[in-house]
N, C-alpha and C positions, 0 to 999 in steps of 0.2 A: 525393394530391388536396389542393388548397390552398383557403384561405379568403381572400376579398378582394372587391374591387369592380371592375366594368367599366362604363365610361361609353359608353352607346349613343346614337347619333344616330337616334332613332326615325323611321321613314318614316310617311307618311300612310297611312291605311287599315288599320292594325293596332292592336288594343287593347294596352294595357300587359301584360295577362295573356298574350296571344298571343306577345309578345316574350319574356316570362319563359319560357314553355313551349318556345319554339324554342331559346333559349340553353341551357336545361337539357338538351335533347336533344343539342345540338352539343357541349357540354362533358362530357356524361354526369355531370353534377354531382348530388349527393344532394339539395341544396336550392338554390333560386334565388328571390329576392324582389326588390322594387324599393322605392326610397325616394321615393315621391311619384308618383302615377299621372298619365298623360297621356291625354286623349281620343283615340279612334281616329283622328279626322281631324287631330289636332295632330301636329306634328313637333318634333324637337329633343331636348334632353338628357333621358335616362332613366338614372338611376343604378341599376344592378343589383347586388344583394348575393349573393355566391356562397358557398354552404355555410355555415360558422359565422358569416360576416359578417351573415347575416340577423338575428342577435341584437343588433346594434348600431343597427338602424334608428331606434329611438326616441330615441337619443342625438344623432341628426343631423337631426331633423325641423324645427328652428327656423330654418334658413337662409332668407334672403329669396330670392325668385325674380325673374327678369327674363324678360318675354315680349315678343315683337314680332309684328306681323301687320297685318291690315286689318279695319276695321269699316265697316258699311254702314248708313246712315240711310234711313228711308222703308220699312222692312221689319220685320215682326214674325213670328217663327216659334215653333213649339211647343217648340223646344229651345234657343232663343236663339243658335243658330248656323245656318249656311246649309244644313245637312243636314236640318233639321226641316221640318215641314209649315208652309206659308205661311199665317199667320192674318190678316194685314192688310198692305196696301201704302199708301203715301202719296206724292204728288208734292210735298207742301209741305216741301221740304228747308230747314232753317234756315240762316241766314247763318253764316259761319265764326266771327264774333265770338260768336254765341250758343253755338256748339259749344265754343269755348275757355272760355266762362264755365261751361258745364256740366262740362267736364273739371276745371276748378279746384274745383268743388263736390264732385267725386268723387276728390279728392286729400287725403291725410292719414288721420286716423282716421275711418272711415265705417262705417255700418251697411249690410249687404248681404244680400239674400235669395238663397240659392243657387239654381241652375237645378233644375227638377223632374227633370232627367235626371242629377243628381249621384249620388254613391255614399253620400250621407248616409242614415243609418237612421232610419226612422219606425216606431215600435212594433216594432222588430226587423227591419223589412224595408227593403231598399234602395230609395231614392226612384226610381231609374231603372226598376226592375222594376215598381213600382206605376204609374209613368207609362205604361209599355208595356202594362200590363193594363187601363188606363183607369180606375184608381181615383182618387177625388177626395181630395186632401190639400193641406196648406199647410206650407211650411217656414218656420221662424222666422228672422228677421233675425239676423245675427251681426256682431260688430264685427271689422273687418279694417283693416290698415294699407296704404295705397297711398303709398309713399315718393316715387315719381316717376311721372308720367303725361305723356308727351310725345306730341304729335300733329302730323302734317304733312299738308298737302293732297296729293291724288293726281292732280289734273287733272279728276276726276269729282267734282262737288260733293256727291254722296251717299256717297262713299267717302273715308275718311281712314286714314292709316297711324298706328300707335301703337307706343310702347315703354313698358311698364309694369314698374316694380319694386315688388314687393308682398310682404306676409307670407304664410306658408303658409295655405291655406284661402281665399285670395282667388280668385274666379272671374272670368276675363276675359269670359266670355259674359254674366255678370250686369252687368259694367261697360257693355258694348255695349247691353244691354237698357235699363239705367237711364238712360244718356245719351239713348237714343231716346225714352224716356218723358218725360224731363226737357225735351226740346226739342219734344215733342208730335207726333213723326212715327214713332216706333218705331225700333228699332235691333237689329242682329244682328251677330255676329262672322263674318267671312269666312274668316279664317285665324288660327292660333295657332302660334307657335314658341317653345319654351322655350330661351332663350339661356343662362341662368345658374340654377344651383340651389346655394345656399350657397357653397361654395368652388370649385365646378366650373363649367366653361363648355362649351357645345356644340362650340366650336372644337377642344376636346381629345378629343371623343368619336369612336368608330369606328362604321362601318356594321355591319349584321348580318353581311354577308359577310366582315368582317374579324375577327370574334370568334374568340378562341382563348386558351389559357392564357397566352400571351405578352402578352396585353393586360391581365392581372390587375394591379391596384394594391392596395397595402396598405390594409386597412380603416381604419386609424388616420387616414388622410387625411380621413375624414368628420368627424373631431373634432380638427383641428390645434392647438387651444388646450390640449388635454390633453397634459401632458408625458409623455415616454417614458423608461423606466428599463431599462437593460441589466442583466441578472442572470446569474450563472454558471449553467451547465447543471444543476449539482446543486441549486441553489435552485429553478429552474424545475421540476425533477422532483419536488421536495418539494411545491411548490404544486399541481401536477397530482395528486399523491397525497393531497391534502387534509391535509397535515401542518402543524401549527401552527408547527413550526420553520421552515418555508418562509416563512410570513408574517413571523416575527421577523427572519429573515435578509434578507428583502426590505426590511423597515423599516430595518434597519441600513444597507443599501446606499443607501436613499433619504436617510438622514440625512447622507450624505457629499456630496449634491448641493446645489444652491441651494434646494431644498425649496419651490418656488413652484408651486402648482396653483390656478388660479382657481375651480375647482369641486370640489376635494377628490378628483378622479379622477386615476389614474396608469395609463398603458398600459405593460405590461411585455413584454419580449422577451429572447431569449437573447443573451449577448454574442458568440456565434458565428454568429448569424443575425438580421438586422434585422426579420424577419417578426413582426408583432405577435401575441401569444398570449393576451392577456386584459387585463382592467382590475381594478385594486385601488382601494378607497375608503379615504381617510384617516379613521381612527376617532378622534374627539376629540383629534386632534393627537398621539396617543401610539402609534399603530400602524396596521396595515392590516387590512381585511377584504376578502374576495372580493366583487367586484362582478359580474364576468362572466368566464367561462372559455371560451376558444376554442382548443381543442387542434387541432394539425394532424390531418387525416384520413388514415389509412393508405391507401396506394395500393392 
């Protein structure tokens, strides 16, 4: 059984947790996780972490995302998307110039209040669960980065298409809500598709029906800026056995390379197999210490 990642093109109508559970059953994997959730109604790229690769999720969480879809003005809902309860409608749709001005104000470093149906915790409880149970609460605004916010008209003055490139933690539903509030008529998101997450794109993902071990990719692709180091099998065995001699011999091997690592991390693998086996951290420029160990799982 192997460790790695699989890129899934998530269909609408499934939660990220449901996708994880289904793939775990299909592969009979010991562990499956994901690197960034998608709403049930959203589609597009979902990065699944298989077995030991679940341990590297935190190292790959900073990649910018690209989303596309449609937003609708003149409508407010309880969830800031079309699946929620309709709270208010308006026929006073703003001009396209006013929409463009609002989009410009919501581009760059902005403060954003997440939707009440987000997974953010409030006093230890998930916001979406509190929302469903009718509890009253407020979420604090958070600073996010919207690097690109492109909009085009759809033919219906109340609906426009968008492409948003943004930092992790940015909510597309909140952008629709805030543009609606900014223009005075309310707004909600009609559809969300994740096109890109970090170094990966939805065009390279597979459907759930295509999932198999042959779709597994090396987990080091999550962190391509981290250099890779090939080590003899004997050194790998020493590392896995926790022997200091393994760290010393790995360092000797590293010293024969160009020794460039932007974040002091090095991925190692056997010189007989390119599959990544773990990460080492450069310690004060004089040696390695273990950062993470991802051994192959016995069949």
